[in-house]
N, CA, C and O atoms as a MOPAC input file, in Angstrom:
PM7 MOZYME 1SCF
protein

 N     -7.53500 1   -25.78000 1    38.36800 1
 C     -7.91700 1   -26.41800 1    38.93800 1
 C     -8.97900 1   -25.89900 1    40.23000 1
 O     -8.98100 1   -25.22600 1    41.26100 1
 N     -9.87800 1   -26.75500 1    39.34000 1
 C    -11.00300 1   -25.58900 1    40.04800 1
 C    -11.83900 1   -26.32800 1    41.73800 1
 O    -11.61200 1   -27.44900 1    42.19000 1
 N    -12.71900 1   -25.34700 1    42.30300 1
 C    -12.84900 1   -26.04000 1    44.20400 1
 C    -13.97700 1   -27.16300 1    43.60000 1
 O    -14.74800 1   -27.75600 1    44.35400 1
 N    -13.96000 1   -27.35200 1    42.22000 1
 C    -15.30400 1   -28.79500 1    42.85700 1
 C    -14.12100 1   -29.54700 1    42.38500 1
 O    -14.53600 1   -29.93600 1    41.29300 1
 N    -12.52600 1   -30.15300 1    42.53500 1
 C    -11.93900 1   -31.67500 1    43.35400 1
 C    -12.48300 1   -31.16700 1    44.47200 1
 O    -13.40400 1   -31.88800 1    44.85500 1
 N    -12.29800 1   -30.18900 1    45.18800 1
 C    -12.32500 1   -30.46400 1    47.20900 1
 C    -13.59600 1   -31.41200 1    47.13000 1
 O    -14.42000 1   -31.60400 1    46.23600 1
 N    -13.36000 1   -32.19200 1    49.04800 1
 C    -14.53900 1   -32.24800 1    49.38600 1
 C    -14.15900 1   -32.52700 1    50.71700 1
 O    -13.22000 1   -33.19900 1    51.14400 1
 N    -15.37800 1   -31.66300 1    51.51800 1
 C    -15.42600 1   -31.79300 1    52.58900 1
 C    -16.34600 1   -32.22400 1    53.50700 1
 O    -17.55300 1   -32.02400 1    53.37200 1
 N    -15.73800 1   -32.94000 1    54.65200 1
 C    -17.51900 1   -33.66300 1    55.40200 1
 C    -17.62000 1   -32.03300 1    56.19200 1
 O    -18.79900 1   -31.68200 1    56.18600 1
 N    -16.82900 1   -31.11700 1    56.76400 1
 C    -17.20600 1   -30.37100 1    57.32600 1
 C    -15.87500 1   -30.48200 1    58.74500 1
 O    -15.54500 1   -29.77500 1    59.69800 1
 N    -15.49600 1   -31.64400 1    58.22100 1
 C    -14.19400 1   -30.77200 1    59.89000 1
 C    -12.90000 1   -31.56000 1    59.34600 1
 O    -12.11000 1   -31.93600 1    60.21200 1
 N    -12.48000 1   -31.96500 1    57.46900 1
 C    -11.71800 1   -32.14600 1    57.04400 1
 C    -11.81600 1   -31.68400 1    55.37400 1
 O    -12.86100 1   -31.91800 1    54.76600 1
 N    -10.87200 1   -31.14100 1    54.81400 1
 C    -11.26800 1   -31.20600 1    53.35000 1
 C    -10.08100 1   -31.86800 1    52.99000 1
 O     -9.02900 1   -32.05400 1    53.60000 1
 N    -10.66600 1   -32.34200 1    51.31500 1
 C     -9.53800 1   -33.27600 1    50.64800 1
 C    -10.11100 1   -31.99200 1    49.54600 1
 O    -11.20800 1   -31.62900 1    49.12200 1
 N     -8.04900 1   -31.37900 1    49.30500 1
 C     -8.26200 1   -30.51400 1    47.70600 1
 C     -6.70300 1   -31.15200 1    47.25800 1
 O     -5.87400 1   -31.79200 1    47.90500 1
 N     -6.72800 1   -30.66800 1    45.86900 1
 C     -5.70900 1   -30.40300 1    44.89200 1
 C     -4.43900 1   -30.16500 1    46.12400 1
 O     -4.61000 1   -29.65100 1    47.23000 1
 N     -3.35100 1   -30.62000 1    45.64600 1
 C     -2.56100 1   -29.72600 1    46.41200 1
 C     -1.50500 1   -28.80500 1    45.98900 1
 O     -0.91900 1   -29.35100 1    45.05400 1
 N     -0.98600 1   -27.65100 1    46.24300 1
 C      0.11500 1   -27.21200 1    46.39400 1
 C      1.30300 1   -27.10500 1    46.22000 1
 O      1.81000 1   -27.59100 1    47.23100 1
 N      2.49400 1   -26.58800 1    45.20700 1
 C      3.03400 1   -26.10600 1    45.20900 1
 C      3.89700 1   -25.76200 1    46.12200 1
 O      5.07500 1   -26.11800 1    46.09200 1
 N      3.28600 1   -24.89200 1    47.19700 1
 C      3.26300 1   -24.34000 1    48.76800 1
 C      3.17200 1   -25.21800 1    49.58000 1
 O      3.51300 1   -24.85900 1    50.70700 1
 N      2.98800 1   -25.80300 1    49.53000 1
 C      2.64100 1   -27.28200 1    50.92500 1
 C      3.51300 1   -27.73300 1    50.80700 1
 O      3.89700 1   -27.94300 1    51.95800 1
 N      4.57200 1   -28.27200 1    49.82000 1
 C      5.94700 1   -28.27200 1    50.01300 1
 C      7.18300 1   -28.67300 1    51.39400 1
 O      8.09900 1   -29.30800 1    51.91500 1
 N      6.26500 1   -27.72800 1    51.33200 1
 C      7.72400 1   -27.19500 1    52.99600 1
 C      7.10600 1   -27.40800 1    54.05700 1
 O      7.69900 1   -27.16600 1    55.10800 1
 N      5.81400 1   -27.89500 1    54.09600 1
 C      4.61000 1   -28.30500 1    55.05400 1
 C      4.94200 1   -29.93700 1    55.54200 1
 O      5.00000 1   -30.55900 1    56.60300 1
 N      5.13300 1   -30.23500 1    53.96000 1
 C      4.93000 1   -31.90700 1    54.24000 1
 C      7.04400 1   -32.33300 1    54.94900 1
 O      7.49900 1   -33.17300 1    55.72600 1
 N      7.91000 1   -30.79400 1    53.81100 1
 C      9.08500 1   -31.23600 1    54.85000 1
 C      8.85800 1   -31.61400 1    56.35400 1
 O      9.02500 1   -32.72600 1    56.85400 1
 N      8.29500 1   -30.05200 1    57.19800 1
 C      8.67800 1   -29.47700 1    58.59800 1
 C      7.52700 1   -30.48600 1    59.05400 1
 O      7.30600 1   -30.54600 1    60.26400 1
 N      6.51600 1   -31.55700 1    57.89200 1
 C      6.13000 1   -31.71400 1    59.74600 1
 C      6.16700 1   -33.26200 1    59.35100 1
 O      5.44300 1   -33.90700 1    60.10900 1
 N      7.13700 1   -34.46100 1    57.87100 1
 C      7.63800 1   -35.42800 1    58.63100 1
 C      8.43400 1   -35.76700 1    59.81500 1
 O      9.00000 1   -35.00400 1    60.59900 1
 N      8.35400 1   -37.59500 1    59.80200 1
 C      9.07300 1   -37.63800 1    60.91200 1
 C      9.27700 1   -38.80000 1    61.00100 1
 O      8.66300 1   -39.51600 1    60.21000 1
 N      9.89400 1   -39.22700 1    61.65300 1
 C     10.68300 1   -40.83700 1    61.66200 1
 C     10.04600 1   -42.17500 1    60.95500 1
 O     10.65200 1   -43.05300 1    60.34100 1
 N      8.91100 1   -42.08600 1    61.17400 1
 C      7.24900 1   -42.76200 1    61.16700 1
 C      7.61700 1   -42.44100 1    59.87100 1
 O      8.43900 1   -43.17500 1    59.32200 1
 N      7.19000 1   -41.53400 1    59.30600 1
 C      6.69400 1   -41.68700 1    58.18700 1
 C      8.01600 1   -41.75600 1    56.59300 1
 O      7.73400 1   -42.32000 1    55.53600 1
 N      9.26400 1   -41.09200 1    56.84700 1
 C     10.26300 1   -41.98500 1    56.97900 1
 C     10.29000 1   -43.39400 1    56.33200 1
 O     10.25600 1   -43.67900 1    55.13500 1
 N     10.37800 1   -44.42500 1    57.71100 1
 C     10.53800 1   -45.69700 1    57.85400 1
 C      9.07000 1   -45.81900 1    56.77400 1
 O      9.19100 1   -46.37600 1    55.68300 1
 N      7.75800 1   -45.25700 1    57.20500 1
 C      6.43400 1   -46.42700 1    56.84000 1
 C      6.85900 1   -46.41400 1    54.45200 1
 O      7.05100 1   -47.35600 1    53.68400 1
 N      6.81800 1   -45.05500 1    54.23300 1
 C      6.85200 1   -45.07900 1    53.00100 1
 C      8.33100 1   -44.71000 1    52.20900 1
 O      8.27800 1   -43.97200 1    51.22500 1
 N      9.65200 1   -45.24900 1    52.67300 1
 C     10.62300 1   -46.33400 1    52.65900 1
 C     11.89000 1   -45.46400 1    51.81200 1
 O     12.50200 1   -45.88100 1    50.82900 1
 N     12.06900 1   -44.20300 1    52.47300 1
 C     12.25600 1   -42.90900 1    51.77000 1
 C     13.65400 1   -43.02200 1    52.19400 1
 O     14.54000 1   -42.88600 1    51.35000 1
 N     13.95100 1   -43.27000 1    53.47700 1
 C     15.91800 1   -43.47700 1    53.55000 1
 C     16.47400 1   -42.51700 1    54.73400 1
 O     17.33800 1   -42.38000 1    55.60000 1
 N     15.56100 1   -42.07000 1    54.24500 1
 C     16.04100 1   -40.43000 1    54.71900 1
 C     15.01100 1   -39.15100 1    54.66600 1
 O     14.54000 1   -38.53000 1    53.71300 1
 N     14.86100 1   -39.01900 1    56.06900 1
 C     13.65300 1   -37.58600 1    55.90300 1
 C     14.50300 1   -36.36000 1    54.63900 1
 O     15.62800 1   -35.89000 1    54.47400 1
 N     12.83100 1   -36.25000 1    53.82800 1
 C     12.53800 1   -35.02900 1    52.79500 1
 C     13.35400 1   -34.54000 1    53.01500 1
 O     13.66900 1   -34.49300 1    54.20400 1
 N     14.56300 1   -33.59300 1    51.59000 1
 C     14.53100 1   -32.19000 1    51.62800 1
 C     13.54900 1   -31.72100 1    51.21800 1
 O     12.65700 1   -32.28000 1    50.58000 1
 N     13.65000 1   -30.33300 1    51.64900 1
 C     12.21800 1   -28.80500 1    51.13600 1
 C     12.68700 1   -29.33600 1    49.05700 1
 O     11.73700 1   -29.83500 1    48.45300 1
 N     13.69500 1   -29.21500 1    48.45200 1
 C     14.00900 1   -29.53600 1    47.02800 1
 C     13.68600 1   -30.71500 1    46.53400 1
 O     13.26300 1   -30.65800 1    45.37900 1
 N     13.77300 1   -32.43800 1    47.31200 1
 C     13.23800 1   -32.92600 1    47.40300 1
 C     11.48100 1   -32.92500 1    46.68300 1
 O     10.85000 1   -33.11200 1    45.64300 1
 N     11.32300 1   -32.51000 1    48.35200 1
 C      9.70600 1   -32.18300 1    48.53900 1
 C      9.00200 1   -31.69800 1    47.16900 1
 O      8.10600 1   -32.27600 1    46.55500 1
 N      9.92800 1   -29.94500 1    46.71600 1
 C      8.86600 1   -29.81700 1    45.16800 1
 C      9.24500 1   -29.90900 1    44.67900 1
 O      9.58700 1   -28.74500 1    44.47100 1
 N      9.84000 1   -30.60500 1    43.80500 1
 C     10.01900 1   -32.08600 1    43.10000 1
 C      9.34700 1   -32.71600 1    43.23800 1
 O      8.72600 1   -32.83900 1    42.18200 1
 N      8.98100 1   -33.30600 1    43.95200 1
 C      7.36500 1   -34.24200 1    44.41100 1
 C      6.38300 1   -33.91900 1    44.45000 1
 O      5.49000 1   -34.68700 1    44.09200 1
 N      6.09400 1   -32.62500 1    44.90700 1
 C      5.01100 1   -31.66600 1    44.18700 1
 C      4.77100 1   -31.18500 1    43.27800 1
 O      3.73800 1   -30.81600 1    42.71800 1
 N      5.67600 1   -31.17100 1    43.10600 1
 C      5.37000 1   -30.68800 1    40.89400 1
 C      4.85900 1   -31.59100 1    40.37300 1
 O      4.10900 1   -31.33400 1    39.43200 1
 N      5.08300 1   -33.14300 1    40.81700 1
 C      4.58400 1   -34.14800 1    39.66100 1
 C      3.47300 1   -34.06800 1    39.67700 1
 O      2.63900 1   -34.03500 1    38.77300 1
 N      3.34500 1   -33.99800 1    41.65700 1
 C      1.47200 1   -34.60000 1    41.68200 1
 C      0.75200 1   -33.39300 1    41.11900 1
 O      0.01900 1   -33.68600 1    40.17400 1
 N      0.76800 1   -32.12200 1    41.44900 1
 C      0.25400 1   -30.97600 1    41.18200 1
 C      0.49100 1   -30.94700 1    39.26400 1
 O     -0.38500 1   -30.30600 1    38.68300 1
 N      1.36100 1   -31.45700 1    38.54400 1
 C      1.50300 1   -31.36400 1    36.78900 1
 C     -0.27200 1   -32.97100 1    37.01400 1
 O     -1.36200 1   -33.12900 1    36.46400 1
 N      0.45700 1   -33.64100 1    38.02700 1
 C     -0.61100 1   -34.55200 1    37.42200 1
 C     -2.27700 1   -34.00000 1    37.74500 1
 O     -3.32300 1   -34.41800 1    37.24700 1
 N     -2.16600 1   -33.43300 1    38.27700 1
 C     -3.91000 1   -32.85700 1    38.96400 1
 C     -3.90900 1   -32.21200 1    37.67000 1
 O     -4.68900 1   -32.77300 1    36.90000 1
 N     -3.48500 1   -31.52700 1    37.32000 1
 C     -2.87500 1   -30.58000 1    35.18200 1
 C     -3.20900 1   -31.12900 1    34.26800 1
 O     -3.39800 1   -30.53700 1    33.20500 1
 N     -3.41500 1   -32.69500 1    34.44600 1
 C     -2.76100 1   -33.54700 1    33.29200 1
 C     -3.80000 1   -34.29100 1    33.13700 1
 O     -4.11600 1   -34.83500 1    32.07900 1
 N     -4.70900 1   -34.39500 1    34.73500 1
 C     -5.48800 1   -35.57900 1    34.75300 1
 C     -4.16400 1   -36.91900 1    34.15600 1
 O     -4.16400 1   -37.64300 1    33.16100 1
 N     -3.35800 1   -36.79800 1    35.08400 1
 C     -2.85000 1   -38.55700 1    35.11100 1
 C     -3.13900 1   -39.35400 1    35.84500 1
 O     -3.95600 1   -38.93600 1    36.66500 1
 N     -2.83900 1   -40.44500 1    35.98300 1
 C     -2.93600 1   -41.87800 1    36.62700 1
 C     -2.92500 1   -41.35300 1    37.87800 1
 O     -3.91300 1   -41.93300 1    38.32800 1
 N     -2.55000 1   -40.71800 1    38.71400 1
 C     -2.31700 1   -40.11900 1    40.23900 1
 C     -2.44900 1   -39.03100 1    40.56900 1
 O     -2.05600 1   -38.01800 1    39.99000 1
 N     -3.22900 1   -39.16300 1    41.89400 1
 C     -3.49400 1   -37.39800 1    42.18600 1
 C     -3.63600 1   -37.03500 1    44.06400 1
 O     -4.71500 1   -37.32100 1    44.58200 1
 N     -2.87600 1   -36.61800 1    44.67300 1
 C     -2.98700 1   -36.44600 1    45.63500 1
 C     -3.40700 1   -35.79500 1    46.04700 1
 O     -4.37800 1   -35.48500 1    45.35600 1
 N     -3.33100 1   -35.01400 1    47.20800 1
 C     -4.39800 1   -34.42500 1    47.90800 1
 C     -3.68600 1   -33.63800 1    48.72900 1
 O     -2.45700 1   -33.57400 1    48.75900 1
 N     -4.59200 1   -32.91900 1    49.52700 1
 C     -3.66500 1   -32.59300 1    51.12000 1
 C     -5.43800 1   -32.08700 1    51.20200 1
 O     -6.46100 1   -31.63300 1    50.69000 1
 N     -4.43100 1   -32.82400 1    52.70400 1
 C     -5.97400 1   -32.97300 1    53.75800 1
 C     -5.99200 1   -32.12700 1    55.13600 1
 O     -5.04600 1   -31.77400 1    55.83900 1
 N     -7.33700 1   -31.92400 1    55.28200 1
 C     -6.65700 1   -29.99900 1    55.65200 1
 C     -7.55200 1   -29.66800 1    57.02600 1
 O     -8.76100 1   -29.78400 1    56.83000 1
 N     -7.20500 1   -29.30800 1    58.27100 1
 C     -8.45500 1   -29.13500 1    58.81100 1
 C     -9.27200 1   -27.75200 1    58.02500 1
 O     -8.81400 1   -26.79500 1    57.40000 1
 N    -10.42700 1   -28.08000 1    58.32000 1
 C    -11.82400 1   -26.65200 1    57.93500 1
 C    -11.34400 1   -25.76600 1    59.32900 1
 O    -11.13800 1   -24.55200 1    59.33100 1
 N    -11.26700 1   -26.33500 1    60.06700 1
 C    -11.38300 1   -25.10700 1    61.11800 1
 C    -10.31500 1   -24.04500 1    61.61300 1
 O    -10.48200 1   -22.90400 1    62.04400 1
 N     -8.68400 1   -25.10200 1    61.32900 1
 C     -7.78300 1   -23.46100 1    61.34800 1
 C     -7.01800 1   -24.17800 1    60.36800 1
 O     -5.86100 1   -24.20900 1    60.78800 1
 N     -7.12800 1   -24.93800 1    58.95300 1
 C     -7.05700 1   -24.59200 1    57.69100 1
 C     -5.68900 1   -25.08000 1    57.68200 1
 O     -4.84600 1   -25.03100 1    56.78800 1
 N     -5.61500 1   -25.77800 1    59.38700 1
 C     -3.46300 1   -26.43000 1    58.73500 1
 C     -4.00800 1   -27.24600 1    57.83500 1
 O     -5.21800 1   -27.40200 1    57.66800 1
 N     -2.39700 1   -28.23000 1    56.74000 1
 C     -2.73600 1   -29.18700 1    56.66900 1
 C     -2.26600 1   -30.20100 1    57.17500 1
 O     -1.07600 1   -30.26300 1    57.48400 1
 N     -3.07900 1   -31.15300 1    57.35000 1
 C     -2.56600 1   -32.36200 1    57.60200 1
 C     -2.02700 1   -33.35100 1    57.70300 1
 O     -1.64400 1   -33.68200 1    58.82600 1
 N     -1.80700 1   -34.13500 1    56.66900 1
 C     -1.35800 1   -34.91000 1    56.14100 1
 C     -2.06600 1   -34.60300 1    54.89100 1
 O     -2.84800 1   -33.66600 1    54.73100 1
 N     -1.57900 1   -35.83700 1    53.66500 1
 C     -2.14000 1   -35.68000 1    52.42700 1
 C     -2.86300 1   -37.00000 1    52.05800 1
 O     -3.04000 1   -37.83700 1    52.94400 1
 N     -3.29100 1   -37.22600 1    50.78700 1
 C     -3.61300 1   -38.01200 1    49.88600 1
 C     -3.68500 1   -38.43200 1    48.56500 1
 O     -3.98900 1   -37.69500 1    47.62700 1
 N     -3.22800 1   -40.37000 1    48.43100 1
 C     -3.11400 1   -40.35000 1    47.00500 1
 C     -3.43000 1   -41.50500 1    45.97600 1
 O     -2.92100 1   -42.62300 1    45.90400 1
 N     -4.28300 1   -41.00000 1    45.30000 1
 C     -4.79500 1   -41.94300 1    44.45700 1
 C     -4.19500 1   -42.16600 1    43.51800 1
 O     -3.94600 1   -41.16200 1    42.85000 1
 N     -3.78200 1   -43.20300 1    43.09300 1
 C     -3.92500 1   -44.23500 1    41.77100 1
 C     -3.92200 1   -44.73100 1    41.44400 1
 O     -3.43500 1   -45.79900 1    41.81400 1
 N     -4.72500 1   -44.42000 1    39.86000 1
 C     -4.92800 1   -45.96600 1    38.55500 1
 C     -4.40000 1   -47.11000 1    38.69100 1
 O     -3.25200 1   -46.81900 1    39.02700 1
 N     -4.46200 1   -48.17600 1    38.65700 1
 C     -3.42900 1   -48.88300 1    37.98600 1
 C     -4.04700 1   -49.71300 1    37.55100 1
 O     -5.05600 1   -50.18300 1    38.07700 1
 N     -3.38500 1   -50.17400 1    36.13100 1
 C     -3.74600 1   -51.00200 1    35.44300 1
 C     -4.87600 1   -52.17300 1    35.38700 1
 O     -5.89900 1   -52.25300 1    34.70600 1
 N     -4.48800 1   -52.77700 1    36.05400 1
 C     -6.20400 1   -53.50300 1    36.50100 1
 C     -7.05800 1   -53.01500 1    36.59200 1
 O     -8.00300 1   -53.77200 1    36.81000 1
 N     -7.50400 1   -51.15200 1    36.49300 1
 C     -8.64400 1   -50.76300 1    36.81500 1
 C     -8.54500 1   -50.71300 1    38.33200 1
 O     -9.24300 1   -49.75700 1    38.67200 1
 N     -8.01900 1   -51.27700 1    39.38700 1
 C     -8.19100 1   -50.81400 1    41.34400 1
 C     -7.77500 1   -49.52500 1    41.04900 1
 O     -7.26500 1   -48.97500 1    40.07300 1
 N     -8.21200 1   -49.11800 1    42.41500 1
 C     -7.57100 1   -47.67500 1    42.57400 1
 C     -6.57300 1   -47.62100 1    43.57800 1
 O     -7.13900 1   -47.79600 1    44.65700 1
 N     -5.16900 1   -47.43700 1    43.75600 1
 C     -4.53200 1   -48.21100 1    45.02100 1
 C     -4.72000 1   -46.65200 1    45.78000 1
 O     -4.67600 1   -45.81000 1    44.88400 1
 N     -4.87000 1   -46.15000 1    46.82400 1
 C     -4.44900 1   -44.76900 1    47.81600 1
 C     -4.36400 1   -45.89800 1    49.07600 1
 O     -4.68200 1   -47.00900 1    49.50100 1
 N     -3.48600 1   -44.32100 1    49.34300 1
 C     -2.46700 1   -44.15300 1    50.97400 1
 C     -2.43300 1   -42.71600 1    50.95000 1
 O     -2.23900 1   -41.75800 1    50.20100 1
 N     -2.75800 1   -43.07600 1    52.30900 1
 C     -2.73600 1   -41.23500 1    53.40700 1
 C     -1.86800 1   -41.36900 1    54.41800 1
 O     -1.80300 1   -42.31000 1    55.20900 1
 N     -1.26800 1   -40.50000 1    54.37700 1
 C     -0.50700 1   -39.79400 1    55.65600 1
 C     -1.35300 1   -38.84200 1    56.88900 1
 O     -2.33600 1   -38.18700 1    56.54100 1
 N     -1.07600 1   -38.83300 1    57.74800 1
 C     -1.63100 1   -38.16100 1    58.62900 1
 C     -0.04300 1   -37.33100 1    59.04900 1
 O      1.14800 1   -37.62100 1    58.93000 1
 N     -0.55100 1   -36.58200 1    59.39800 1
 C      1.45400 1   -36.01500 1    59.50500 1
 C      1.36300 1   -35.61600 1    61.24200 1
 O      0.72400 1   -34.58500 1    61.45100 1
 N      2.04100 1   -36.45300 1    62.74300 1
 C      2.38200 1   -36.72500 1    63.19700 1
 C      1.51500 1   -36.43600 1    64.55500 1
 O      1.01400 1   -37.19600 1    65.38400 1
 N      1.56900 1   -34.45000 1    64.37500 1
 C      0.91100 1   -33.60200 1    65.45800 1
 C     -0.73500 1   -33.71300 1    65.21500 1
 O     -1.53700 1   -32.81600 1    65.47700 1
 N     -0.95700 1   -34.62500 1    64.82300 1
 C     -2.64600 1   -34.90600 1    64.88000 1
 C     -3.38900 1   -36.57700 1    64.75000 1
 O     -4.52700 1   -37.01000 1    64.57500 1
 N     -1.71200 1   -37.29900 1    64.99300 1
 C     -1.72000 1   -38.62400 1    64.74200 1
 C     -3.24800 1   -39.50000 1    65.76200 1
 O     -3.95100 1   -38.71900 1    66.40400 1
 N     -3.44000 1   -40.29600 1    65.79100 1
 C     -4.21000 1   -40.88400 1    66.87600 1
 C     -5.30200 1   -40.05300 1    67.06800 1
 O     -6.25900 1   -40.68500 1    67.51400 1
 N     -5.49100 1   -39.02200 1    66.92000 1
 C     -6.79600 1   -38.61400 1    67.55800 1
 C     -8.25200 1   -39.05400 1    65.71600 1
 O     -8.36500 1   -38.83800 1    64.50900 1
 N     -9.19000 1   -39.99200 1    67.31400 1
 C    -10.22600 1   -40.84300 1    66.25500 1
 C    -11.10600 1   -40.13700 1    65.29900 1
 O    -11.40600 1   -40.62600 1    64.21000 1
 N    -11.59700 1   -38.75700 1    65.79200 1
 C    -12.18800 1   -38.02500 1    64.62200 1
 C    -10.92800 1   -37.95000 1    63.50200 1
 O    -11.07300 1   -38.65200 1    62.50100 1
 N    -10.03800 1   -37.36300 1    63.58200 1
 C     -9.01100 1   -37.19800 1    62.54900 1
 C     -8.72800 1   -38.84700 1    61.36400 1
 O     -8.97500 1   -39.11400 1    60.18800 1
 N     -8.29700 1   -39.34600 1    62.16500 1
 C     -8.40900 1   -41.17300 1    61.51700 1
 C     -9.33300 1   -41.37200 1    61.03800 1
 O     -9.29300 1   -41.52200 1    59.81700 1
 N    -10.11800 1   -41.43500 1    61.45800 1
 C    -11.95800 1   -41.72100 1    60.70000 1
 C    -12.29100 1   -41.19200 1    59.51500 1
 O    -12.48600 1   -41.64500 1    58.38700 1
 N    -12.32400 1   -39.71900 1    60.21200 1
 C    -12.89700 1   -39.08000 1    58.55300 1
 C    -11.22600 1   -38.73200 1    57.12300 1
 O    -11.37800 1   -38.33500 1    55.96800 1
 N    -10.50200 1   -38.91100 1    57.49000 1
 C     -9.36300 1   -39.50900 1    56.60200 1
 C     -9.84800 1   -40.86300 1    55.91100 1
 O    -10.53400 1   -40.94800 1    54.89200 1
 N     -9.30900 1   -41.96500 1    56.73600 1
 C    -10.02600 1   -43.08100 1    55.72400 1
 C    -11.25000 1   -43.06900 1    55.31700 1
 O    -11.71700 1   -44.15400 1    54.97300 1
 N    -12.07600 1   -41.90800 1    55.24200 1
 C    -13.71500 1   -42.05800 1    54.92300 1
 C    -13.42300 1   -41.06900 1    53.56300 1
 O    -13.65400 1   -41.28400 1    52.37300 1
 N    -12.61100 1   -39.49400 1    54.48700 1
 C    -12.63900 1   -38.95100 1    52.77300 1
 C    -10.87200 1   -40.02000 1    51.66700 1
 O    -10.50400 1   -39.37900 1    50.68300 1
 N    -10.32200 1   -40.94700 1    51.84200 1
 C    -10.17200 1   -41.65400 1    51.33000 1
 C    -10.60100 1   -43.04100 1    50.66500 1
 O     -9.77600 1   -43.56600 1    49.91700 1
 N    -11.65400 1   -43.58900 1    50.84600 1
 C    -12.77400 1   -43.84000 1    50.00300 1
 C    -13.24700 1   -43.70300 1    49.10200 1
 O    -13.64700 1   -44.36600 1    48.14500 1
 N    -13.16000 1   -41.79800 1    49.75200 1
 C    -14.55100 1   -41.52100 1    48.59600 1
 C    -14.15200 1   -40.97800 1    47.54400 1
 O    -14.68200 1   -40.98300 1    46.43200 1
 N    -12.71500 1   -40.25200 1    48.06500 1
 C    -12.00900 1   -40.39200 1    46.96000 1
 C    -11.25800 1   -41.44100 1    46.26300 1
 O    -10.28900 1   -41.03100 1    45.62300 1
 N    -11.51200 1   -42.85300 1    46.23900 1
 C    -11.13100 1   -43.79000 1    45.46700 1
 C    -12.64500 1   -43.64400 1    44.60900 1
 O    -12.52200 1   -43.72700 1    43.38700 1
 N    -13.46000 1   -43.52400 1    44.91200 1
 C    -14.38700 1   -43.59800 1    44.98200 1
 C    -15.08200 1   -42.68600 1    43.33300 1
 O    -15.46600 1   -43.12700 1    42.25000 1
 N    -14.93600 1   -40.99500 1    44.02500 1
 C    -14.14200 1   -40.04500 1    42.67800 1
 C    -13.42700 1   -40.47000 1    41.59900 1
 O    -13.83400 1   -40.10100 1    40.49700 1
 N    -12.13100 1   -41.39200 1    41.67600 1
 C    -11.47700 1   -41.77600 1    41.49000 1
 C    -11.87900 1   -42.20500 1    39.68900 1
 O    -11.07000 1   -42.83700 1    39.01000 1

């Protein structure tokens, strides 16, 4: 996976997710994420690793879905993730999550939505 797969606006970057970031997802999840994604219960580390490995394989094989880490360019912290899924009807389904500590910040919200729109054009 080359650097060409990432995108940045100088504040936030989206790039292919790494298996090492499974722990970040587990640590950052909250009740709102669990409820909105319909998980039923918080993800365990083994469950998160399984999902992230699937996302990584999808990037490597250029599969029908791509999950990206959303990263704060200043701190280097992963603040959320964004997924684009190519549907059978030719449309791209895009969803994203911003972790609780970064939610509600207008700059993150607007940039994340913009990155998701850009990603849907890329996919």
